[in-house]
SEVEXKOL-128186 format. One line per 5 residues: number of its first residue (from 1); their letters; for each residue x, y, z of C-alpha. Coordinates in pm, 1 decimal, decimal comma. Layout:
<marlums>
NUM> a> X/Y/Z  ...
</marlums>
This chain:
<marlums>
1> mnitk> 11814,2/14013,9/11958,4  11523,5/14023,5/12198,5  11208,1/13953,9/11997,7  10933,7/14165,9/12150,6  10650,7/14101,8/11905,2
6> vtvca> 10572,3/13820,2/11664,1  10325,1/13853,7/11378,6  10228,9/13560,3/11158,4  10123,2/13631,1/10799,9  10024,8/13408,4/10510,2
11> lksev> 9971,3/13091,6/10713,9  9921,4/12801,2/10472,9  9858,8/12432,2/10532,6  9882,8/12145,1/10286,8  9678,2/11867,9/10445,2
16> vkrch> 9805,8/11589,3/10218,8  10172,6/11668,9/10284,1  10108,5/11776,2/10647,9  10316,0/12083,1/10566,1  10248,3/12417,6/10731,1
21> savfl> 10418,8/12742,1/10637,7  10397,8/13105,4/10736,9  10578,7/13434,5/10709,9  10695,9/13563,3/11047,4  10756,4/13926,9/11131,4
26> leneg> 10992,6/13928,2/11428,1  11012,9/14270,8/11588,8  11261,4/14409,2/11837,5  11370,3/14750,5/11958,4  11588,5/14795,6/11648,8
31> grvtm> 11341,1/14701,0/11378,4  11185,5/14399,7/11212,4  11309,7/14078,1/11051,7  11093,1/13876,3/10812,5  11137,6/13497,6/10797,6
36> qstvt> 10962,4/13226,5/10593,5  10904,0/12921,8/10812,9  10790,8/12568,0/10725,6  10719,9/12266,3/10947,1  10557,3/11925,9/10915,3
41> aeegv> 10283,5/11848,1/11168,2  9989,8/11614,5/11206,7  9645,7/11717,8/11087,2  9444,2/11896,8/11353,4  9749,5/12021,7/11542,0
46> dpaal> 9674,3/12277,7/11813,4  9715,5/12630,8/11668,1  9935,1/12741,8/11959,4  10163,1/12438,8/11917,4  10181,1/12504,4/11544,1
51> aeall> 10273,5/12869,5/11603,9  10548,7/12765,6/11845,5  10687,3/12507,9/11599,9  10687,5/12760,6/11316,8  10851,9/13020,4/11542,7
56> adair> 11118,8/12767,9/11643,2  11196,2/12713,3/11273,7  11217,6/13088,8/11214,0  11456,0/13128,7/11509,5  11663,6/12834,1/11383,5
61> qlarl> 11704,9/13017,1/11053,4  11775,7/13348,0/11225,6  12050,3/13184,2/11431,8  12229,7/13088,2/11109,4  12268,0/13449,9/10996,6
66> peyrt> 12625,2/13581,0/11031,9  12543,0/13832,0/11305,1  12396,7/13556,7/11527,0  12591,3/13247,9/11416,8  12877,9/13307,7/11660,0
71> getpi> 12640,5/13306,2/11955,9  12778,2/13638,0/12080,9  12439,7/13800,0/12021,9  12171,0/13588,9/12189,1  11824,5/13544,3/12040,3
76> tvadg> 11549,3/13563,9/12299,6  11172,0/13589,6/12284,6  11005,1/13822,7/12533,4  10715,9/13697,2/12743,3  10392,7/13763,7/12559,0
81> alega> 10559,8/13815,5/12219,8  10342,4/13542,4/12066,3  10014,5/13677,2/12205,5  9780,2/13742,6/11917,1  10041,4/13630,8/11663,6
86> lqga> 9795,0/13413,9/11470,3  9516,7/13671,7/11448,2  9444,7/13738,7/11085,1  9701,5/13483,8/10964,8
</marlums>
């Protein structure tokens, strides 16, 4: 799966628990996959770093799905796929 576009929806942060979550729409030439992602990060984390950490969690989950678990189908992220991902999140 070559992820060509990433959209982040419903970004939420719980300051006390340092927990950040979002819904990711991962698009490729064949369609779209929706993943719920959650990470723990320090308060005031850079938005780009937070987006990358959340995306890494979404890809980790995606890699556990049966069609990707064997490693026969690689998961890649196209250059520029994250551009504008946080707009409107």
